[in-house]
N, C-alpha and C positions, 0 to 999 in steps of 0.2 A: 659076153655074147648073149643076146636075148632072142627068143623065138617070138616074132611079131604076130604070128597067127594065133597062138594061145597065150601070149604074154608070159612066158615062163623063162626062167634063167637056165642057160645051157652050161656055160663054162667061162672061165677067165683066161686071158693070155698073160703069163707072168713076164717079169724082167723087162718091163717098159718103164723106165725110171722118170717120174715126173711128167706124165703125159699131159700136154697142153691142148693139142688139137687132134681131131680124127677126121679123115676124109675117105669116103668109099667110092670106088669106080666100078659101076656095073659093066662097062664096056670091057675092062681088063680083069674083072673079078679079083680085085685087089683092094686092100684097106691100108691106108697110110696113117701113121701116128707121128706127131712131133714130140720128142722126149726131152723136155726141157732140163731134166735132172742129169742128163748125160750128153747133151748136145748131139743127138742123133735123130734120124728119122727111121722108122721101121716100115718095111714093105711086107705086108702079110697076105699071103695067098689065101683067099677065103675058102672056108670049108670046115668040116667037123674036126679035121686034123690040120690046122693051119700051119703053113711054113713061114718062118719069120727070118728076114734078112735086114741088116741095118747098114746105114751109111752115115758117116760123121759129117755134120754140117757146121753152121755158124753157132754163135753163143746164144743160148736160150731160145731155141726154135719154137714157133708159135703157130701162126696161120699157115694154111696149106692150100694150094691150087694145082689142078692137074690138067694137062693137055693130053687127052687119050690118043689122039691121032699120032702125035710124035712121041708119046710115052715119056713125057717130061713132067717132072714135079717141081713146083716152085715152093720154097720154104722161106717164110718171113721170120727172120731172127730178131728178137727184141734187143739183143746185145746186153752189154754190161757197162753202166755209166763210167766205171773205173778204167775201162779198156777203150782207148780212142779208136774210132773207126769200126767198132764191133757191131753196129746196127747195120745189117746187110740183108740181102735177099740171095739165097742159094738156089741155083738151078741144078737138078739131079737128073741124069740119064737113068731111068728106072731099069731098062733092059741090061745095061752094063753095070748098074749099081755103083755109079761113080759120079762125082761132082763135075759139072760142065764148067761152071764159073760162079763167082761170088760178086754180087753187085752192091756197091754202096747205096744205102737208102737215105732219103732226105730227112729222116727222123725215126722215132721209135715206131716199129711196125706193129700192126694188129692182125686182123683177118685179111684173107685174100680170096680171089676167085678168078676163074678163067672163062672168057666168053668166046665161043667159036665164031660168032657172027663178025666180030671185030678182030678176031685172032689176037686178043690182048689179055694179058694178066693185069688185074687191078689189085692194089695193095693199100689198105688203110694205113695212114700215118697219123699217130696220135697228136704230135706237136712238131711243127705247126700243122693245124688240121687240114688234111688234104688226102687225095687218092693218087698214088703213084701208078703210072701206066707203063707197062713193059711189052714190047712187041713179041708176040708168041713165036713168030718165025725167026727172029734174031734176038733172043733174050740176053743181051750183053750189057744193057744199061737202062736206066729210067729214061724213057723217051719224052715224057711230059707229065705234068701233074694237074689235077683238078682241085681248086680250093674248095673247102667244105665250110659252110657258114654256121658251124656249131662246134663247140669244144669236144675234143676227144673222140674222133671217129673210131668205132669199135667193130660191132657186127656188120657184115657185108653180105648182100645177096644180089641175085641177078634176075631180072625179068626180061628175057630175050624178046618176047613178043612186043613189048612196049619200048625196047631199047633203053632200059632203065636200070640203074643201080639203086639199091636200098641201103642206105648208110645209117646205122643206128649209133647215136653219139652219147657220150657220157653226160652231156648237158641235159639229157632227158628228152631228146628230140630225134625224130626220124627225118632224114633228108633224102630226097631223090635227085639223081644226077643222070643226065643223058650220057650213054656209053660212048658216043662218038665225040661230042663237043665238051662234055663236062658241065653243060648248062644246068643250073639248079631249077628243079621243078617244085611241085608241092611237097608237103610234109605233114607230120602229125606229132602231137605230144605223146610222151611215154610216161609210164608210172614211176620211172626213176632211171638210174644209170644202167644201160643194157649191156648184154654180152652177146651170146650166140643168137643168130636169127636164121630162120628157114622160110622159104617161099613155097606156098602150095599153089602150083600153076593151074590146077583144076578148079579150086574153089576161090582163087584170087584172094588168098589170105596170106598175110605175113605173120609169123610167130616170133615174138621177141621175148627172150628170157631176161627178167629183171631180178637180180639177186636180193635187192633191198627195195621193197618189202618182201620179196619172194612171190613173184607172179609171172604168168605168161600173158603178155598183151597180144591180142589178136587184132590186126590191122586189116581193114577192107582196102585192098590196093586200088580198086576202081575209084572209090570215094576219098581214099587217103584219110581215113578216120578210124579211130579205135572203136571196135564194135563189141569187144568182150575183154574182160580181165579175169583170168583163171588163177586162183590161189594155188601155190605150190608149197614152198617152205623157205624160211629165211636162209639166204645164202645159196639158193638153187639158181645157178647162172648158166648151167650147161644143159643143152637139150639135144635131142635127136629127132628125126622126122621120117616116118614111113609113108611115102606118097601113095602107095597102093591102097592103104587102108585109112588114110587121113588121120593117122595117129601121131601124137607128139609125146615124146618121153622126156620128162624132166628128172634129173638125178639129184636126190635129196641128201645133202652132206651130213646133216645131223642125225637122221634116222636110218641112213644107209639103205634107201629104197629107191625105186624108180616110180615116179608118178606118171600115170598114163591119161592123156587127154585125147578123146576122139572127137574130131571136129564134125560139125553137121553140114550136110549139103545144103546149099542155098536153094530156097524155094522160088 
């Protein structure tokens, strides 16, 4: 836990084995983690003395998406190639702390996101490259898929104002998709294979973490072009974003630090 006001370390939450994804909900004041090393998700009540509860989900959970109105969490499980049918999406009732259902996925899952406007969950599928769409009101199956014209969809973000998904792909490309139709829009090149992405709705910037060579690409989402490349550290592929202060935090695996990048307001 980091204090974003003065950029100081506060404390760590133990016993979360192999954390792969983290998602915070301000509406519910809760933080979720996908714990790949123990096939669970943790539900952490935010605060200086956080309360932690866990629910067992599918094999190797990764991406997370949350519907705050219904208090439902989607967990994208990457699965185990040795276990047939283990690539799934799990829906969790957060209030009851129990699994609602487990949905077969059309391929290895990656990141996920929920859109209130379309009332849909979107899940990146690595191969074949596509986005799986699940109805938020009745999340019992993959309703449809959007083909992605680049290899390895990975990071995923949402621009509700433009009804657009930002899909960062292993091929080193950023692809945009219409949230309703899946129509492919413009895109941009990236510095390498991406991982986590965050969208700054105020500055119209997309931050893309690229572990090799170790940078954050800043994409102008109006022009859909890269406007800045900020060096971090080799292998730094996990980032966090503070929208109130326009700060991006990159976690540096070799030196065990957090790199802080404060974005500038457009003139």
